[in-house]
Structures are given as structure tokens and as C-alpha cells.
C-alpha positions in Angstrom: -0.3 0.0 -0.4 1.4 3.1 -0.7 1.1 6.4 1.5 -1.4 7.4 -1.1 -3.9 4.6 -1.0 -2.6 2.8 -4.1 -1.3 -0.8 -3.8 2.0 -1.6 -5.3 3.1 -5.4 -5.6 6.4 -6.6 -6.1 7.3 -10.2 -7.1 10.1 -12.7 -7.0 11.0 -15.0 -9.5 13.5 -17.0 -8.7 16.6 -14.6 -9.3 14.4 -11.5 -10.6 12.3 -8.7 -8.6 9.6 -7.3 -10.7 7.1 -4.8 -9.4 4.0 -5.1 -11.0 2.9 -2.0 -12.9 6.9 -0.6 -13.6 8.1 -2.3 -16.9 11.2 -1.8 -19.0 12.9 0.3 -15.9 15.2 0.2 -13.4 14.0 0.3 -10.1 15.8 1.2 -7.2 14.2 -0.2 -3.6 15.8 2.1 -0.7 14.6 0.9 2.8 14.5 3.8 4.9 12.8 5.0 8.6 11.5 8.8 9.2 13.2 8.7 12.4 16.8 8.1 10.7 19.0 11.1 10.1 21.0 9.2 7.3 17.8 8.7 5.4 16.9 11.9 5.2 20.0 13.1 4.5 19.6 11.0 1.8 16.6 11.9 0.4 17.7 15.1 -2.3 19.9 12.5 -3.7 17.0 10.3 -4.8 15.2 13.6 -5.8 17.8 14.6 -8.0 18.1 11.1 -9.7 14.4 10.4 -10.3 13.6 14.0 -11.3 16.8 13.4 -14.0 15.9 9.4 -15.0 12.6 9.8 -14.7 11.6 8.1 -18.4 13.5 4.8 -17.2 13.9 4.7 -13.3 11.9 4.8 -10.5 12.1 4.6 -7.1 10.6 2.7 -4.4 10.6 3.6 -0.7 9.6 1.6 2.0 8.9 2.2 4.8 10.4 0.2 7.6 8.1 1.6 10.8 5.4 -0.1 12.5 2.0 2.1 13.3 3.0 5.0 10.9 -0.2 6.7 9.8 -0.4 7.3 6.0 -1.0 11.1 7.1 2.1 11.0 9.1 3.5 9.6 5.8 2.6 12.0 3.3 3.5 15.2 5.8 6.6 13.7 5.7 7.0 13.7 2.1 5.8 17.0 1.8 7.9 18.2 3.8 11.5 16.8 2.1 9.4 17.1 -1.3 9.6 13.4 -2.3 8.8 13.1 -6.1 8.8 9.1 -6.2 6.7 6.5 -4.8 6.5 5.9 -1.1 5.3 2.7 0.5 3.6 2.1 4.1 3.0 -1.6 4.6 3.4 -4.2 7.3 4.6 -6.2 4.8 7.9 -4.1 4.2 9.9 -5.6 6.4 9.2 -9.2 5.2 10.0 -7.7 1.8 13.2 -6.2 3.4 14.2 -9.6 4.8 13.1 -11.4 2.2 15.5 -9.1 -0.9 18.5 -9.8 1.2 18.0 -9.6 5.0 18.6 -6.1 5.5 19.8 -4.7 9.0 20.5 -1.1 9.1 19.3 1.4 7.4 19.3 3.0 5.3 19.5 0.2 2.9 19.2 0.2 -1.2 18.7 -2.2 -4.1 19.3 -1.1 -7.5 17.3 -3.4 -10.1 17.9 -3.6 -13.5 15.1 -4.0 -16.6 15.4 -7.9 -16.0 14.6 -8.3 -12.4 18.0 -8.4 -11.3 19.7 -7.2 -8.3 22.8 -5.6 -10.0 23.8 -3.6 -6.9 23.0 -3.1 -3.0 24.0 -0.4 -1.3 24.2 0.2 2.5 24.2 4.1 3.8 24.5 7.0 2.1 25.7 6.7 -1.4 27.0 9.4 -2.9 24.4 10.9 -6.1 27.7 10.1 -8.5 27.7 6.2 -7.7 23.9 6.1 -8.2 24.2 7.9 -11.3 27.1 5.7 -12.6 25.3 2.6 -11.9 22.2 3.5 -13.5 24.1 4.9 -16.6 25.5 1.6 -16.6 22.2 -0.8 -16.6 21.0 1.6 -19.1 24.0 0.9 -21.2 25.3 4.6 -21.6 
């Protein structure tokens, strides 16, 4: 369930990850919490990259917090001018455990157009590094 009520479904097929409704795009899954300073610090980098690569790239923020209301999350999204999808769902932790046993936040996974995880990031990642990995995935 996204912060604005739309359902988002993530499927796993062997070593492939598919987000329903997002085809032929590179996806960055960002596991975060609203109380986490490094998570907040990386938001401007993520919004820049989302804007720059919007035709081929989609960021999905997955909130790893229990009992955060959609209103609270929507206020956080507005406050930080987030321009990408944010998911507020009790299954966030389950997805985190399945995809890569996420133990600290922020943790991000870059998934190519075929659904394969091509990069795994722990902590704040320089925008240049993200951009370089996206360009590689796009074959640029």
C-alpha cells in the first residue's frame, strides 16, 4: 500500500524481482525510516536522480516502521519534497528480509530492467555513484 492508497505488488521469480505496473525500468528499492538521519539526508539525492532519469527509472521507498499513519507519512513526503513512490505497509519488513536480509537503514537495491539486483547499497550513497550505476544499467 503506497502512502496515497494505491496498491503496489512486488513479485519474486527465482532471482528476479518484478514490481507490478513498472515495466522496462530500472528500479531502486530504498528501505528507510522517517526517524533515521542518514535516510533523510539522502532524500535530496534520490529526488534529483528520480527527476533526471524519470523515463527509465523508478524509486520505491519502503518504510520500515510499524504504526506510522498515512497522514504522518504524507506530511513527511511533503516536508521533504519526495517525488517518488513511498510504500507504507506492514509487509515492508518481510520484503526487506526476503530481498536481502536488511539489517540497517538506509539500505537500497538497484534492480535492472530484467529484474535482477545489480547493486546493493548500505548507508548514504553519493549521487554520482548512483548515477554511474544507473547509466551502466542503461548501457550508457
